[in-house]
N, C-alpha and C positions, 0 to 999 in steps of 0.2 A: 537829176533829169531835167530840172528847170534850166541848169547851165547849158545843157545840150540844146535845148529848145532856143535859148537865147542866141547861141552860136549860129544856129540855123537861120534865125531871123536876120542876123547882121550880115551873114554871108550871102544870102539869096536876095535880100531886100524885101522879102515877103514873110509875113507870119505864117506858120504852118496852117492855120485855119483858113487862109485865103488861097491856097494853092490850086483849088478846083473851081474857084468862083469866076464867073464871066469877067473877062478883061484883065484878070491877074496874069502876070508873066508866067511862062511855061516853066515848070519844075520837073527835072528828070526823075522818073520813078525808079526806085532801087529795090523794090520788094522782091522782084524776080531774082535780082542778084543775090539778095540775102538768102533766098530759098536755095539757090545753087551752092552758095558757100557753106550752107548747113547740110549739104549732101542730100537734099530732098528733091526728087525728080518728079515732074508731073508730065507723063507722056501725052496727055490730052491737050495741054495748053501751049506747047511750043514745039518747033521742029528741032531735029538734032543739030542742024547748023546754027540756029539761033542760040541754043543752049551753049554750044561750043564757043561762040563769040562772046557771050556773057561771061563764060568761065575765063577766057583769055583776058577780058577786060579787068576782072577782079584780080587775077593772078599777076597781071602786069604791074600792079601797084598804083594804077591811076584810079583813085577813088573820088569821084566828083563831090563837090560841096553838097549838092542836092542829096547824094547818097548818104552822107553823114546826117543830114537832116532826117532822112527816112529812118535811120537807126533810132533817132530820138522819138519819132512817131511810133515806131513799133514798140519801143520800150514803154511809152506812155500808154499804149493800148493794153499792154500786159498788166500795167499797174491798175488801170481802170477796171479790168475784168470784162470789158465789152469787146465786141468784134470791130470797133472803130478806133482810130488813133486820135484821141483828143480833139475832135472836130475836124480832123484832116480830110474827111469825106463828107461832103455836103449832100443836101437833098438832090436826088436825080442822078447821082454818080454811084454806080455799083461798087461794093467793096471787093477787094482782091481776096479770093478764097484761099485759105491756107492749104498747103499741100501736105498730105500725111506721109510720115516716114515709112520706108519699106519695112513691113513686118517680118520679112524673111532675112535671116542673117546666117553667115557661115563662118566658122572658126576652124583654122588648121594649125596643128602642132606637128612638127616644129614650125616656128614662125619663119616667114620669108627673110632671107639674109643670114640665117643662122649658119654657123660653121662648127666643125669638130663635134657634130651631133653624135651622141651615143647611139650606136645602132640598135641596142636592145630597147631603146625608147619607142621605136616604131613610129608610125604615122597615125594620127587621130584626126578625123574630120567630123565636125558637129554642126548640125543645122538646128536653128531655133526659129519658131514661127512657121515651119514648113518641113518638107521631107527632102532628103537627098535623092537626086535623080541619077547622077553620074559622078564617079570619082576615077580619075585616071592618073597614073604616075609614069612619067617619062624619065629616061636615064638608066633604068634597070627594070626587070620584071619583078613587080611587087604585088603579091596577092593579098586580098583582104576580105573581111566579112562585114555585112551590114546588120545592125540589130533589128529586132522584130518590128520596132516602131518606125524604122526607116530614117532615123535621125542621127545615128552615130556609125561611122565606118572606121575600122581599125585594121592595120596591116597584120597579117597572120604570123609572119616570121620576122626575125631580126633583119634590119636593113643591111645591105652590102656595105663593106668598108670602102673608104677612099672614093666615094661616088657622089657626083652632083645629081640631085633629083629635083624634079618639078612636079608639084601636085596641082591638079585642076579639078574643081568641084562645082557642081550646079545643084540648085534646089529650088523648090517652088511650093506655094500653098494652094488651097482649093479655090481661092479667089483670083488666081491668075498672076499673083505677084511672083517674081522670080529673082534669083540672085546668083552670082558667080564669084568665085574667088580662086586665087592661085597662091602658091608658096614655093619658093625656090631656096634650096639649102644644100649643104654638103656634109657628108658624114666624116667621122674622124679617120685619120690614117694612122693605124697602130704601129708602134715601134717593134712589136713582136707578134708573130702569127704562129698558128699550128696547122698542120695538114693531117689528113685522115686517109687511111687506105682500107679497102674492103677485100676480104679473101676471095669471095665469089667472082668468077669471070663472066663476061657478057655472054648471055644466052647459053651458058654451060649447064650441064645437067648434074644434079646431085641427089644423094639418097635422102630418105624421109627423115633422117635424124639430124641433118646438117643445121648448125646454127649460123646466123649471120654474124660474121666476125669482123670487128673494126679495130684498127690499131692507130693510135694517135702519136704524132711526132714529139709531143711534149706532155708532161703529166697534167691531167685534168683535175682541177679542184672544184669547179662549178659543175658538178656532174648532173644535177637536176636540169640545168639549162640545156646541156647537151642532149639529154634524153628527150626533152620536150621538142627539140628541133628535128627529131627523126620520125619518119613515117614508113610504114610497110603496107604494101598493097598485095593482096593475095586473090587469085582467081577463085579460090574456095575459102570460105570463112575459117579462121583459126584463132585460137587464143594463145598468147605468149607473154613474154616479159623480157626486159633488158637486165643484164647482170654484169657488174663490174668485177672482172677477175683481178685487176690491179688498176693503177691510176692511168695506164695507157692502153688497156684492153677492155673492150666492151662487146658483149655478145647478146644476140637475141635468140632465145630458144622457145619453141612452141611447148605448150603444156603437155600435149601428146604428140606423136609423130605427125609430120606434115601429111596431108592427104596425098596419095599418089597422083602423079600427072597434074601438078599445080604449077601455075606461072606466078612468079614473085617479082615485085619491083620494090626497090629501096630508094629513098631520097633522104639525104642528110642536109637539112637547111642550115648549114654550119657557118656560112658567110655572115659575119657580124656577131656571132655568138662569142661571148667572153668566157673561154674555157678556164682561165686562171687570171688573177689580177694583171691587167694590162696585156694579156695574150688573147688574141682574137682569131677565130677561123676566117679564112679569106677565100673560101670556095664552097660551092655546093656539090655534094657528092651524089651521084646517081648510079644505079646498077640494076640490071634485070637478069634473072636466071630462072632455071626450071627445076622442078622436082620430078624425078623419073618414076619408075615403078618402085613399089615397096619390095625391098629385098632384105630379109632379116635372118641373121644366124644366131642360134643358141647352141652353145657347146658345153657339155658337162664333163668335168675332169673325173667325176666319179663313175659315170656310166660308160665313158669313152665313146660317146656318140655325139654327133651334131645334127641339128635339124635346120633345114633351109625353107623359109616361108617366102612366097612371092604373091604380092597383092592380097595378103591376108589368108592365103591357103598354104598348107603344108605341101611343099614341092618335092623334097628329098630328105632322106635320113641316111647318114653315112657313118661308118666307123672312123674313129680318129685316135690319135695319141697326143697327149698334152705334156706339159713339163714334168720331168721326173722329180722326185723328192730333192729339195735344195734348189731346184730351178723351176719351182711351181709356176704355172701360168696364173697371173693374178685375176681375181674376180672383178667383175664390173661390166657395165654396158658401155662399150667403146663405140667409136665410129671408124670406118675404114678411112685411111689417110691417103694412101697412094698404092700403086701396084707396079710390078716390073716382071719381065720374063726374058732372062732370069734376073735374080738379084744376088750379088756377091755377099755371102754371109760369112763372118769370121768369128771365131771364138777360141777358147782353150783347146788347142790341138786340132783345129780344123779351119779351112777356108774353102768355101764351096759355092759354086754358082747354082742357085736353086730356081727351078722353073716355077711358073704360075704362082707368084708370091704376092699376097695382099697384106699390107701393113696396117696395124691398129694401135701400136704404142710407139712412143719416141725411142724407147730403149731397145727396140728391135724385135717385138713380137709380131709374127705374121701367121696367116693361114696360108699354107703352101703345099706344093707337091713334095712328098717325102717317100720316094720310091724305095728307099733303103729300109723303111720301117713298116712296110705294108703288113708284115706278119704279126707285128705287135698292135697294130691299129684295131681298136675295138676291145682290147684285152688289158693293156697296161700302158703306163705313161713313161716314155723314154726320151722325150725331146729336151732341148735346152731352154724351153719356155714357149716355143711356138706350137701352133696347132698343126700337127702332121696329118696329111690327107693322101688318099690314093691319087695317082697321077690323073686319071680321067675325072675324078670328082673335083680336084683342084682346078683343072682346066675349065670344067663346066662353070664353076663359081667365078673364076677369074674373068671370064668373058662377059659376065653380066655386072660385075661390081663397079661401082662408081664411088667417089669420095662422099662420105656421109651415110653409108649403109650401116645400120646398127649391128654390132657383134657383142653378144652377151656371154661372158664366161662365168660359170657357176660351179660350186662344189669344191673349190680350191681352199686349202688351209691358208692361203696368202691373199690378203686384201689388196685391192687396187689403190694406186697412188694418184691423188689429184694432180691434174695437168700432165700426167704421163700419157699423152695422147689428147684427143678431144673428149674430155671427160665430163662435159656438161650434164650428161644423163646419169651421172653418179648422184646428183642432187634430186631430192623430191621436189614437187611443184612448190610447196610452201617455202622450202629452203631457197629455191631459185628466186622467187619473188622478193625475198628479203635482200637479195643482192642488188636490187634496183634502188637508185637514189630517191626515186619517187615512191617506192613501195607500192606500185600500182601494176596491174596487168594491162596488156595491150590486146584489144580486139581488132583484128585485121580482116579485110574483105576486099571485094572488087572496088569499093569506093574509098579505100584508104584505111587508116587506123585511128583509134581513139584510146585514151587511157581510161581505165575503169577500176573501181574498187574490187579487189579479188573476192571479197565476201559476197558480192552481188552476182557472181557467176553461177550458172547452173553446174551441177556436178558433172564430172567427166563420165562418159559412157565407154571410153576406150578400154580394151582388154589387153592383158599381157599374154604373149609377147608381141603379137602382130600389130597392136595399136599403140602401145606405150611401154616404158620400162618399169620394172619393179622397183619400188622405193627401197633404199638400202642395199642396192645390188652390188656395191663395191666392198661390202664387209667380208671379212674372212669367213669361210664356210666351215 
């Protein structure tokens, strides 16, 4: 430090202790410059224009000899532990007041200039010494949440791939100090992507048993990440769960049947989700559909009768004939898949266009008009596996049926086969939850959905058959 002072004396012609004495040559003060260089701003002592000129002077590389001398004075003051620089301020000359550092700081991750950012990393904004007031992201729609203390903001979903984003954040403390910060970066562009399709159609109406059915273009290995990216919004509260039928098929089923006349929205925040190593989703999937009236069929192969329930009440009871021995109609709670009037049905020794036909298995089991077997209906089983109905009864049911209406077959010596139709209701609720990668239930309502521990749920109050399916319904009777 003495070498620095000696250099100042020889360069200026004056000893530091003489700089403010009467008659001494004028020495340029550099303390303001040093305050700016150290990023300390004092709004009360100088104008914006003056600060900018000082900043340019320092950044331009022109550092006056007197400024070098000032560094020595400041360093000496620090060593002495006093508020004066080694005699640099004499009597009658007020000392320059030190400017305090801004106590409010903001940090943003990813850092500005980052590239090939992993989308699953998300965005984190942290304020210290104050609270965040505003966080905005430009370049894409990015939702996020603020912690209870107001100090940390984090994006909710994975970031979109191949996207340039800019984050702007502001914060302040109770004393009026404020800070602002930005970060601009780009997410990675994946070499491989996957797409997702949903079965449900926009604003279409389905039965109370319908699951939300997703199909992926590639096998999914990171199944938990995919589940976390999915949300279900229901106009009436429901409990459900996700179930992986295989690596490319994922379904959401409610614990009990959907409430009738419910509006449902689905969002898959899959853009940026790594479904398998190096394979990312590149789109967000959305869909809205409706649950119509509750229309439920129970058909007994033993009593040769079926019952039709509408909105929880028994509406009709009809005689039927089901599969004959060797062609037994299989047990289980199925869902209606499609319908046609007529449907061409072929089998050993027959090819017939059948009116008022509603399908419930992939192997060709229908509820349909069987005008040729009216005399056996209610007494014996004569069909090739379908549920034979009287023409007027079949027409009445056909005109109300939509995909997803539950159909339960019971009393058969033949059990149902998994995936021969939409067989999600073959599984009990505990079995279904085990098919989730997260092993968690989903509570959905008007404000969206959350994952919950199934053990914390209140017991179901739904009753069979109008409210839910009987456990073990696919077993042979």
